[in-house]
N, C-alpha and C positions, 0 to 999 in steps of 0.2 A: 459577376459570379464566375466560379469555376466549377466544371464537371470532373469528378473524379471517376476514373474506370478502373474497377479491381474485382477480385473476388472478395466480397465483403461477408464477414462472418461475426455474429453477436449473439448475445443471450439477454433479450428484453425482459424475460420473466424470471421465475425462480424455479429452476429444475428439481430442487428438493421438495417443493410443494406441487408442481405440475408435472406432466408427463415428460421426462428427460428426454424421450425420443423425439418430442415435438418442441423442445425449448431452444434448440440451436436454430437460429435464422440465417439463411444463407443465400446469397445471390452470387453464382460463380462468375457470371460476367454481368457484375451489378454497376450501378451508377449512384453516386451522391453528388448532389447539387449543393454547393457551399456559397451562401452569401455572407461576406465578412467573417463572423467567428461561427456561424450556425449552418446547421443542415437544414435545407429548405425543400429538398425532394430526395426521395430514394426509391429505387426500382430497377428494373433491366436496363442495361446501358443504352441499347438501341432505342428503346422507347424515350428515355430521357433526351437522348441525343436529337431525335426527331422533334421533340418539344421545345429544345432549347439549342437549336443548331447554331446559335451565334456566339455561344459561350466558349470560353478557352476550356481545352480538355487536358487533364493530366492523366497520362496513361501508366497505370501502376499494374499491368498484367505482369504474370510470371512470379507473382508473389501473393501474400494474403494480407488484406486490410483487417485489423482488430481494433476495437476500442482501445484507447490508452489505458494501461495498467494502473491500479490503483493499490498502493501500498499502505497498509494500516498500522504497520510498527517497524519503524527503522530509526537507528541512533546516527545522528549527525557527528558526534565526535569519535566514532569508532570505526570509521572507514580503514584506518591504518592498523586496526587490531584483528582484521578478519584472519582466520586462519589459526587461532590459538585452540589447537585441539588437545584432547586427552585430559581435560579437567571438567569437574562438575561446575555448577552455576557459581558458587560463592568463591571456590578457588580462582575460577576464570576471571572474576570481577577483580579480586585482588592482585592477580598477577598480570593480566592483560588490559582489561578495560579501564579499570580506574587511574592507573598510572598515565595512560593515554589521555584520559579526560581532564586531568590536571594540567596537562601541556596547554590546553585551551586558554588558560589564564593571560597568555600572551596574544594580544590582539592579531599581530601578523601571522602567528601559527594558526589561529582560528579562521582568519581569511582564506589562507591556504587550503585548509581542510574543508571550509565550505565549498570552495570552487570544485575540489575533487569529489566531494559528495553529491553536489547537484548534477555534475557532469556523470557520475555513476548512475543516478537515478535515469536521466534522459537516455543515456546511451543503452540502458536495458529496456527502453519503451515505457518506463514509468512517468506518467503525467501529471498524477495527483498523488500525494503522500501526507500521512499524518506522522510527523517527524518528533522523536524523543531528542530534546534539544540538549543544551550544555548547562552546567551549573552556574556558569559566568555570564552575567547580563551583557557583558560587552562581546563576548563570543556569539551570543544570540543575536545581538544587533549586527554582527558581521554576517551571520547566516541570512537574516531577514533582508539586508541590504543586497546580497548577492541574489537571494530568491526573487527578489523585486524585478530585477533585470533577467532572470533565467527563462520567464515564461511558464514555469511550472506551477501548479496549484499547490500551495505548501501550507498546512496547518502545523503549528509548532509552538513550543512555549519553554521558557525556563525551567530546568529541572531543580526541584526543592528537596533538600535533605538538612537535617539538622543533629544527626547522631549516626554513630556506626562507622560511617565512610571517613576517608582521610580529612584532617582538619580543613585543608584547602578548598574542599568541596561543600563545606557545610555553611549554612546561613543561619539567620535567626527569623523569627516570625515577622518583627518589624521590617527587616530588610527585605525579605522575600515578598512582603506585601508592597512595599514601595518600588521595588525593581519591577515586579510583575505589572503593576499598574502603569508604570512608564513605558514599558514595552508594548503593552496593549494600546496605550494612547497614540504611540507612534505607528504601530504596524498592523493593529487588528482591523481589518476591513480594508487594508491598502491593497488595492489592486486584487491579485488573486491570492493574498496572504489572510490567514486567520491566526487566532491565538488559541493555544491549549494549554490548560492548567494541568501541571504535570509534577506531581509528587514521584520521586523515583520507585519507591514502594514504602509501604507503611512501616517496613522494618526499619528505614532510615528517616521515617518522618514522624514526629511527636504529635501528640493531640493538638497542641498550639499551632502547629506549622498545618495540620490538616484543616484547622479552623480557617486559616488563612486561605488556604484552597478553596474553601466553601465560599469564602467572601469574594475571592476572584472570579469564581465560576458564575456569580450572579450577573456578571457584564453579559449583555445580550450577545447571542451568537458564538460564545466561546465555547470550546470543546473540553473535554476531561480525558486524560489517559494515564495509565499507569501499569505497573505489573501486578500480576496475582498468580498464586498457585502454580509457579514455574517449576519448583523444585521441592522436594519434600523437607530437605534440611531447612530451606527458607520458611515454608510453611510452618514447621515446629518452632522456629525462632520467633516468627511474628505471634504467635500464641503466647509465648513467654512475655512479650512486650504489651500484650492487650489481653490481660487474663479476663476481662470483663465482657469481651465480646464474644459473640456466638460462633463466629468464623472468620476467616480472613477477609471476605467481602464485607463484613460488618465494620470493620476498621475504616472503611469508606463510606458505607451506606449511613453509619451514624453521624456523619458530617454532611449527609444529603449531596454525595458526589456521585451517586449510581442513578443516572437518568438516561433518558434516550439521546443524550449528547455524550455518552461515556463510552470509550473503546478500551477494554481490558486485555493486555497482552498476556498470551500463553494459556492460562487457566487449565493446565493439564490435570491437576489434582483437585477439581471442583468437586464440592459436595452437592448432593441433591437439593439441598436448602439454599444453597448460593445459587444455582441454576433457576431456582423459582424465583428468587429475587430479582436476578438479572433480566428474566423474562418478563416479570411484572413491570419493570422499569424501561423495558425496551433498550437495554444497554447490549452492546455488541463484544464479542471476543475476537481478537486478532491472533489467528493461527499461524505459528511461526515453525513450519515443519523441519527445515534444515537445522535450525538452532536447537530445537528440542532433541534432535538426533545427535547432534555435534556434542552437546554439553550432557547428553545421557539423561535428559529431564523426563523422559517418558513419551508414550504415544498418547496423541490428543483424542479425548473421547467425543469425537464429532457426532456419533449418533445420539448420545446422551444429550448434548447440546440442542440438537434438533428436535428431540423428543420433547424437551421442556420449552421449545419455542424461542431458543436463545440464537441470534443471528451470528454468523460467523463469515470473517472475510479473511484474506491473506496478509501476512507480513513478512518481509525478509529478515528483520531483526539483525540488520548489519549493525556490530560485527560479531555477535554471537552466531548469527547465519553466515553461509558461506558465499554470499554474493547478493547482488541487487536484483538478479533476474526472478521474476515472478512466474516465469515457465518452470524454472528449477523448483520453486516452492510448491508449484502445483504437483509436479511429478513425485516430490517427497511425500506431499500429503497423500497421493494416491498410494504410495508405497506403504505408508504408515497404517492406512485403512486396510490394506491388504493384510498386514501383519497381525492385525488385531483379530482377524478371523471372524467368528460369528458377531463379536461385539463392534466390529468396524462398519464404516458406513460405506457400501460401494461407490465408487465415483467413476463416472464416464466422462467423455470429452465436454458435453456441456456443462457438467458440475464444475469442471476445472476452469473453463472460461469464465463462468460466473463468478466462482470465488475470486479470480484474479482482476474482475473488472466491475461489474454491477454490484455485487455484494460490498465491495469496498466503498462504492458510491453511496449505497444506502447506509452504510456504518457512519459515514462522514456527513450524512444529511445532504448530499449533493446529487441525489439520484434524478432529480429534475434537470440537471445541468449536464452531466457526464455519465459514464458507466456502459453506454451501449451507443449504437449509431443510428438512433431514431431520429425521424423529422422533428425539428424544434430543439434538438440537443446541441451542445457546442461541438465543434469538429474537433473532438480530442482523439487521435488515432496513431496506431503503431503499425508500419509497413514491414512485414517481414519478408525479406527477399534474399533466400540462402545463396551463397556463391555457387556459380554454375558447377555442376558434377559433385558438389558436396553430397554427403550421405543424405542430409534433409531434402536437398534438391531433388535428388533421385526418387525418394520415397513419396514425396509429395505429388511427383509426376505420375506415381502409380498408386494414388490413393483411390480407394473405392468410391467414396462419396464425402461430403462435407464432415460428418463427425470424424471420419477415419483422417481427414487432413488435421483436424484439431488434435487428435490424438497423436499423430505423428509430430506436430509442432511442440506438444509438451513433452515428447519423449527425447526429442532431439534438438529442440531449439535453444540458442544462446544468445548473448547480446551482439555475437558476431553477425547474426542473421537480421539484426534490425537495420534496415536500410532507410527508413525515414520515420520521423516523430512530428506529430502536429498537435499543438495545444491552442484553442481557440482559433483555428483556421491558419495559425502561424506555423511555418515548418521550423522545427528546431535543430535538426540534423541533416547534414547534406547527404545524397544518395551515395552507395557504395561505389568504389572504383570499379565499375562493371558496366560496360556500354549497354548490356542487355537488361540492365536493373531497372531502368526508367527512361521514358520518353516524355518530353513536355511539349505539346504540339498545339497549333491552332486547330480549330474544328475542322476546316476543309482538309487538313492533312492525316487526320485521324482515320483509322479503318472503320 
């Protein structure tokens, strides 16, 4: 076993439902005892040290240990398209995203992008992700192959479209079904991998293709993800393709695709009726704040989602979003709600940490496994240790209390402050090149 000594912060409950002032759990000189993949004890370090004096100690003081971040909406093929600013959604797709996605038809290109993508996730402290995949089955095989050795928890699937997009990105109902089944058979449930049925959006997916999605989703343990209500022009175009449907969500729910295994990205322009349906089904929304701002899609109605009982987690939406860091997404979510004024949902430190960790685990049906650092959970963690005398390092030294520490982390933290990442007890990244950042000692040497 290994005893980790650190300032340990997490949110094991729901600060939107409970008292947010009590939601943040903190041990500023805490200990986590880890056996193999799991946390078997948690408490004050000195107490755990007395009880387990013979165990190895990993000293992570000088930083903050958080649960691994959970990203509920991120695009594998779009890492090289980050930064396409100044365009609304549909223009950005045509000019930036789709040309890049066409390049993944070449296996070697897809393999290179897969490596960059997974490295981007882990370097930002993301240990679990719901990944919007590629239109090409071979590119998806490349992603799953790389993910299987990365250590990350990845749920992903081939993107399905049969109209509107460039011809090279289109499939047929028959081919989509056959390729989806083959990918599932090879990868679904393999290690830390799962399959997600993924029509791009109903604008590019006809009724027959959505029927295929319904058939694929019947496989036990699969997930469903797509886009919805991101941009008003998109919403209007969907209505012209589905005149018989009551609303955008109905294009999916008509095919039994809205369940408690559904995560819908964006949902900026949701109607009350759609929120009622989502809440009744237990479906979740993936809120992507930097993408919504960068593409001018709008400010997310978080208060309305919560009022109807719709769960919300964060997504980076790379590459419409501006990077992999969920710290940045949390900060942008805070800004957006502030700008909404009385219609906004005030967000405090516990809310931001919850949206970045436990909420995503709940959305992905993994809350019994990950999302906080409770006894019995897998040891999925990110250690933030800012460089000495950096601004974040200075303000953390002067934080008033644990909530103030979390607020400062979201205000200033970046992937450059990620000094270590663990998934299932295995460390994925080395410590920073900073002799004060980490000590790994035998128990008799620890203070």
